[in-house]
ZADO-1210 file (C-alpha; in nm, 4 decimals, padded with zeros to 6 digits):
<atoms>
<atom x="-01.4969" y="-10.6562" z="-10.5105" code="MET" pos="1"/>
<atom x="-01.3576" y="-10.4149" z="-10.2254" code="ASP" pos="2"/>
<atom x="-01.6135" y="-10.2222" z="-10.0374" code="GLU" pos="3"/>
<atom x="-01.5550" y="-09.8505" z="-10.0566" code="PRO" pos="4"/>
<atom x="-01.3300" y="-09.7546" z="-09.7599" code="THR" pos="5"/>
<atom x="-01.4002" y="-09.3990" z="-09.6324" code="TYR" pos="6"/>
<atom x="-01.1736" y="-09.1545" z="-09.4769" code="GLU" pos="7"/>
<atom x="-01.2588" y="-09.0449" z="-09.1745" code="ARG" pos="8"/>
<atom x="-01.2785" y="-08.6437" z="-09.0924" code="PHE" pos="9"/>
<atom x="-01.2847" y="-08.4796" z="-08.7703" code="ALA" pos="10"/>
<atom x="-01.6757" y="-08.3355" z="-08.7429" code="CYS" pos="11"/>
<atom x="-01.7719" y="-08.0364" z="-08.4554" code="ALA" pos="12"/>
<atom x="-01.9902" y="-08.3317" z="-08.2603" code="PRO" pos="13"/>
<atom x="-01.7031" y="-08.6125" z="-08.2545" code="GLY" pos="14"/>
<atom x="-01.4513" y="-08.3241" z="-08.1640" code="LEU" pos="15"/>
<atom x="-01.6597" y="-08.2524" z="-07.8443" code="ARG" pos="16"/>
<atom x="-01.7329" y="-08.6175" z="-07.7632" code="LEU" pos="17"/>
<atom x="-01.2982" y="-08.6378" z="-07.7410" code="GLU" pos="18"/>
<atom x="-01.2435" y="-08.2951" z="-07.5693" code="ALA" pos="19"/>
<atom x="-01.5305" y="-08.4093" z="-07.3400" code="HIS" pos="20"/>
<atom x="-01.4041" y="-08.6922" z="-07.2317" code="GLU" pos="21"/>
<atom x="-01.0328" y="-08.6141" z="-07.2484" code="ARG" pos="22"/>
<atom x="-01.1167" y="-08.3503" z="-07.0202" code="LEU" pos="23"/>
<atom x="-01.2487" y="-08.6280" z="-06.7895" code="THR" pos="24"/>
<atom x="-00.9658" y="-08.8062" z="-06.8129" code="GLU" pos="25"/>
<atom x="-00.7555" y="-08.5438" z="-06.6763" code="VAL" pos="26"/>
<atom x="-01.0735" y="-08.4354" z="-06.4090" code="HIS" pos="27"/>
<atom x="-01.0483" y="-08.8138" z="-06.2974" code="PHE" pos="28"/>
<atom x="-00.6572" y="-08.8293" z="-06.2811" code="GLU" pos="29"/>
<atom x="-00.6000" y="-08.5371" z="-06.0572" code="ASN" pos="30"/>
<atom x="-00.9221" y="-08.6495" z="-05.8322" code="LEU" pos="31"/>
<atom x="-00.6653" y="-08.9837" z="-05.8176" code="VAL" pos="32"/>
<atom x="-00.3938" y="-08.7907" z="-05.7120" code="ARG" pos="33"/>
<atom x="-00.5426" y="-08.5613" z="-05.4328" code="ARG" pos="34"/>
<atom x="-00.7060" y="-08.8953" z="-05.2795" code="LEU" pos="35"/>
<atom x="-00.3891" y="-09.0469" z="-05.2710" code="ASP" pos="36"/>
<atom x="-00.2663" y="-08.7137" z="-05.1298" code="ARG" pos="37"/>
<atom x="-00.5538" y="-08.7566" z="-04.8817" code="LEU" pos="38"/>
<atom x="-00.5050" y="-09.0601" z="-04.8346" code="GLU" pos="39"/>
<atom x="-00.1263" y="-09.0140" z="-04.7359" code="GLU" pos="40"/>
<atom x="-00.2063" y="-08.7503" z="-04.4950" code="LEU" pos="41"/>
<atom x="-00.4661" y="-08.9483" z="-04.2947" code="MET" pos="42"/>
<atom x="-00.1763" y="-09.1844" z="-04.2619" code="GLU" pos="43"/>
<atom x="00.0410" y="-08.9509" z="-04.1181" code="ARG" pos="44"/>
<atom x="-00.1779" y="-08.8234" z="-03.9135" code="LEU" pos="45"/>
<atom x="-00.2866" y="-09.1300" z="-03.7889" code="GLU" pos="46"/>
<atom x="00.0673" y="-09.1618" z="-03.7124" code="LYS" pos="47"/>
<atom x="00.1098" y="-08.8792" z="-03.4658" code="ARG" pos="48"/>
<atom x="-00.2649" y="-08.9422" z="-03.2992" code="LEU" pos="49"/>
<atom x="-00.0940" y="-09.3049" z="-03.1988" code="TRP" pos="50"/>
<atom x="00.2194" y="-09.1522" z="-03.0687" code="LEU" pos="51"/>
<atom x="00.0689" y="-08.8383" z="-02.8594" code="THR" pos="52"/>
<atom x="-00.2016" y="-09.1494" z="-02.7307" code="VAL" pos="53"/>
<atom x="00.1296" y="-09.3809" z="-02.6159" code="TYR" pos="54"/>
<atom x="00.3204" y="-09.0852" z="-02.5001" code="GLY" pos="55"/>
<atom x="00.0142" y="-08.9750" z="-02.2441" code="VAL" pos="56"/>
<atom x="-00.0460" y="-09.3479" z="-02.1376" code="VAL" pos="57"/>
<atom x="00.3396" y="-09.3324" z="-02.0656" code="ALA" pos="58"/>
<atom x="00.2543" y="-08.9861" z="-01.8969" code="ALA" pos="59"/>
<atom x="00.0487" y="-09.1325" z="-01.6647" code="VAL" pos="60"/>
<atom x="00.2337" y="-09.4439" z="-01.5740" code="LEU" pos="61"/>
<atom x="00.5021" y="-09.2481" z="-01.4733" code="ALA" pos="62"/>
<atom x="00.3271" y="-09.0692" z="-01.2552" code="THR" pos="63"/>
<atom x="00.1337" y="-09.3844" z="-01.1573" code="GLY" pos="64"/>
<atom x="00.4793" y="-09.4873" z="-01.1225" code="PHE" pos="65"/>
<atom x="00.6273" y="-09.2655" z="-00.9165" code="GLN" pos="66"/>
<atom x="00.3491" y="-09.2034" z="-00.6529" code="SER" pos="67"/>
<atom x="00.4100" y="-09.5655" z="-00.5700" code="ILE" pos="68"/>
<atom x="00.7723" y="-09.5031" z="-00.5214" code="MET" pos="69"/>
<atom x="00.7013" y="-09.2124" z="-00.3276" code="ALA" pos="70"/>
<atom x="00.4385" y="-09.4107" z="-00.0887" code="ALA" pos="71"/>
<atom x="00.7084" y="-09.7052" z="-00.0162" code="ILE" pos="72"/>
<atom x="00.8891" y="-09.6174" z="00.2633" code="PRO" pos="73"/>
<atom x="01.3037" y="-09.6628" z="00.2207" code="HIS" pos="74"/>
</atoms>
């Protein structure tokens, strides 16, 4: 004899649980997207920082080189 199959029905606690799971999923996706964007911005900031450091080092070296060139007699 076959077991009776029961039709699934939506009940209030089940619907609340599904809604909560979906909301949690949406929040998590949003958080991941925001973290990815933050990571991109940090990489760009790091590149700018290194460019600034290299620029300052180049300026210091150029000034030192000019001082050395001015001190050498022609």
